[in-house]
N, C-alpha and C positions, 0 to 999 in steps of 0.2 A: 317280120322284124322280131328278133329275139332280144331279150334283155340279158346283158352279161352280168353274172354275179359279181358282187363287190370284190371277191377274191381273185377274179380274173382281170380286174382293172389294172392298167399299167402302173407300175411303181415309179414315182418320180424321185430320182436321186437328188439330194441337195448338191449345190455347187461347191467348189473348193473354199470360197470365202465364207459362205453361210455355215459350212461344216466346221471350219476353224473357229468361227465366232461361237458356235454352239459348244464346241469342245472347251472353250475358255469361259463357259458359263454365261455368255451374253445372249439375250433373247432376240431372235430374228426369225423371219419367215422367208423361205426361198420362193421367189416368184417365177422362176424359170429363166430363160435367156431371151434376149431380144433378137431382132433380125440380123444383128452383127455378131451374134453369139456372145454377148456380154451378159454376165450374170446380174440379175436384179434381185435385190433383197429388201424386204419390208422391215422397217425399224419403227418401234414405238418412240414417240417424241421424248419420253423420259429416259430412254436408253441411247439417244443419238450421240451425246458427247462421249459416253464411255465406249461406244462402238467405234466412233471416229478416232479416239485416242488409241484403241487397240489396233485399228487399221494403220495408223501412222507408225506405231511400234513395229508393225509387220512389214513396213516399207512403202505403204501407199502415201507417197509424199507430195502428190500433185492433185489438187482439186481443179480438174479441167473445166467443169461447168457446175454451177448451182442454178437451178431454175425452178419454176413452179408451173402448175397447170390445174385446170378445173375439170373435174369429172362430169360436171353438168349441174344445172339448176337444182338446188336442194341436196346435192351430193357433196362428197369431200373435196377439199383442195389438197394438192400434193406438192410437197417440197422435195425436189430431187437433187441428188449429188452424184456427179460422175467422177470417180477417183481412178487414178492411174499410179502404178508402181514403176516409176522411172528409174532405170539403172543404165549403166554403160553397156550392158549386154542385152542381146536379143532384139529381134526385129519387131516383135509384137509384145509389148509389156502387158502384164496382167491388168485387167480393168474390172471395175464393179460399179453398179448403180445402186445407190441407197435411195429408198423412197419412204417418206414419212407422210402418212395420210392424216389429215387434220379436219375436224368438223368446221363447217363454215362459221358457226356462231362462237367458236373458240379457236381461231386460227393463229396459234402461237407455237413457237418452237425455239429451242436454244440456238443462239448464233454459233456458227463454227468459225467465225472471224479469228478467234484467238488460237485456232489450230492452223487454219490456212488463211493468210491475209487476202488471198484472191477472192474470198467470199464477200469482201467489202461492198463493192458496187453491185455484185450479183444479188446479194440479199436485199440491198436497197431497191433494186429493180423489181424483185418479187414482192416486196412490201408495197411498192408504188402501184403495181398493176393488179395485184390480187388481195392486198390487205393482210398478208401473213406477217405477224409481228415476230421478229427475230430477237428474242430476249437476250440482253447482254451486248448487243451490237453497239459500238461506241458512237455512231452517228446515223442512226436510223431516221431518215427523213426522205421526202419525195425526191426523186431523181429525174424523172421525165415529165411529170405533171406539175402544174403550179402548186405551191404550198397550200392554197386555199381550195383546191379541187375537192369536190365531194364524191366519194365512192371509189370503186376499184374497177377501172375500165376493162380489164381482161376477164373478169368474172362473167360467166355465161348468163347470169341473171341481171347483169348491169343494164340500166336504162339510161341511154344517152340523153343528156339534158338538151332542151330546145335551143339554149344559147348559153354562152359563158360571158359574163360581164367582166371586162378587163378593169382592174383596179389601177389607180394612179401609182406611178413608181414612187417608192419611198426613199 
């Protein structure tokens, strides 16, 4: 087995969305494409709103999905946004997935609710299951779990309680 010199390593071209963001002075990192050939872009949480506003201005007018996932115990949480540029033309509109990697002990990111209203319940679900705080969300509270539930059930380091004591209705 021979080692290939760094100069022979394949060059990864950035996708059209990450190139356009970089041309406009916005910081992002191209992560490649997924199995559906959709471009994935890593965004810093401090740049999320400016990147989203630039994408809306470029025609990405539909937030199809906002969700979260856990990379594993002790690793980052990820808030993901799947955006589509809907128009009256074309069978396959341009799509992009933005990913914001967040440390477990400081899982907070600006809310995109004020850009896409569809983020309302989706951000609430990510908050409820993973404990990611969406700063600026108008009504960030538990959606699926009771208000007094302790912990974030979808985190990979979550320990399920032995019992849950029901409180009397108020």
